[in-house]
C-alpha positions in Angstrom: 97.1 87.6 107.7 94.7 89.0 105.2 95.7 90.3 102.0 94.2 93.6 103.0 97.0 93.9 105.9 99.9 94.0 103.5 98.4 97.6 102.1 99.4 98.8 105.7 102.7 97.2 106.6 106.0 98.9 105.3 109.8 97.4 106.2 110.3 98.4 110.1 114.2 98.3 109.0 115.5 102.0 110.2 117.5 102.6 107.0 114.1 102.0 105.0 112.0 104.7 106.6 112.8 107.1 103.9 112.6 104.9 101.0 109.4 104.4 98.9 110.9 101.0 98.0 110.1 99.7 101.4 106.1 99.7 100.8 104.4 97.7 99.4 106.2 94.5 101.2 106.6 91.7 98.5 105.2 88.0 99.2 107.4 85.2 98.4 106.9 81.7 98.8 103.3 82.5 100.1 100.6 79.8 100.7 97.0 80.9 100.5 93.8 79.9 102.2 90.5 81.1 101.5 87.9 81.9 104.4 84.1 81.9 103.2 83.0 85.2 104.4 79.5 87.0 103.9 80.3 89.4 100.8 79.8 93.3 102.5 79.4 95.9 99.9 79.4 98.9 102.3 82.7 97.5 103.8 84.4 97.4 100.5 83.1 101.2 100.0 84.5 102.5 103.1 87.8 100.4 102.6 88.5 101.8 99.1 89.5 105.6 99.9 92.1 103.9 102.4 93.6 101.5 100.3 97.1 102.3 98.1 95.8 101.1 95.1 99.0 100.8 93.2 100.4 98.6 96.0 97.2 96.4 96.1 97.4 96.1 92.0 101.4 94.9 92.8 100.3 92.6 95.7 97.4 91.1 93.4 99.7 90.5 90.7 102.5 88.9 92.8 100.0 86.6 94.5 98.5 85.4 91.1 95.4 87.2 91.2 93.8 88.6 88.0 95.0 92.2 87.0 93.3 94.8 88.8 91.9 97.9 86.7 94.5 100.8 86.7 91.9 103.3 88.8 90.1 101.7 92.0 86.3 101.4 91.2 83.9 104.1 92.4 81.0 103.1 94.9 78.8 103.5 92.1 80.8 100.9 89.9 80.9 98.3 92.8 77.4 98.7 93.2 76.5 97.9 89.2 79.3 95.1 88.9 79.0 92.3 90.9 81.9 90.5 89.7 84.2 93.3 90.6 82.8 93.0 94.1 83.1 89.9 94.5 86.5 89.6 93.3 88.0 92.7 95.4 86.1 90.8 98.2 87.3 87.6 97.7 91.1 89.3 97.5 90.8 91.6 100.6 88.6 89.7 103.0 88.7 86.1 102.1 92.2 85.1 100.7 95.0 85.1 104.0 98.6 84.4 103.4 99.4 81.6 105.9 102.9 80.5 105.3 105.7 82.3 103.5 107.6 85.7 103.3 107.3 89.4 102.9 110.1 90.7 101.5 111.3 94.4 101.7 111.8 96.0 98.1 114.2 98.4 99.6 116.8 96.3 101.7 115.7 92.7 101.1 115.0 91.7 104.7 112.4 88.7 105.0 109.7 88.7 107.6 108.6 85.1 108.0 104.9 84.4 108.1 103.8 81.0 109.9 100.5 80.1 110.8 99.4 83.4 109.2 101.1 85.6 111.7 104.0 87.6 110.2 107.2 88.1 112.3 108.4 91.7 112.5 110.9 91.4 115.2 114.1 92.6 114.1 117.5 91.5 115.1 119.4 94.4 117.2 121.8 95.3 114.5 118.8 96.2 112.1 116.8 98.4 114.6 
């Protein structure tokens, strides 16, 4: 599961639908892997407006990556600063969570990740 994916996931438990604490899901005991992918600056420029930057900052910190800036970089800043471009590319595109759990900040439900795939099936009492 790419780190980028976490920015689009929320808890599936019915009682969490109305809570802002259910997003983002928090990685726990995460085993990370890195793929070598060619840097595509245009992809990152197109992704940035769709990303919840505060959630990404939280996820980045929880996974042990360097602190991201308070505000997302603009397209011009990405083009001018190759280090920021490579750091974002590494975090969003190359980094995968292979094993571990995703934990809801509202209800505490844990979703297992095995072989890079998160299991979002809920027991019947939580649906």
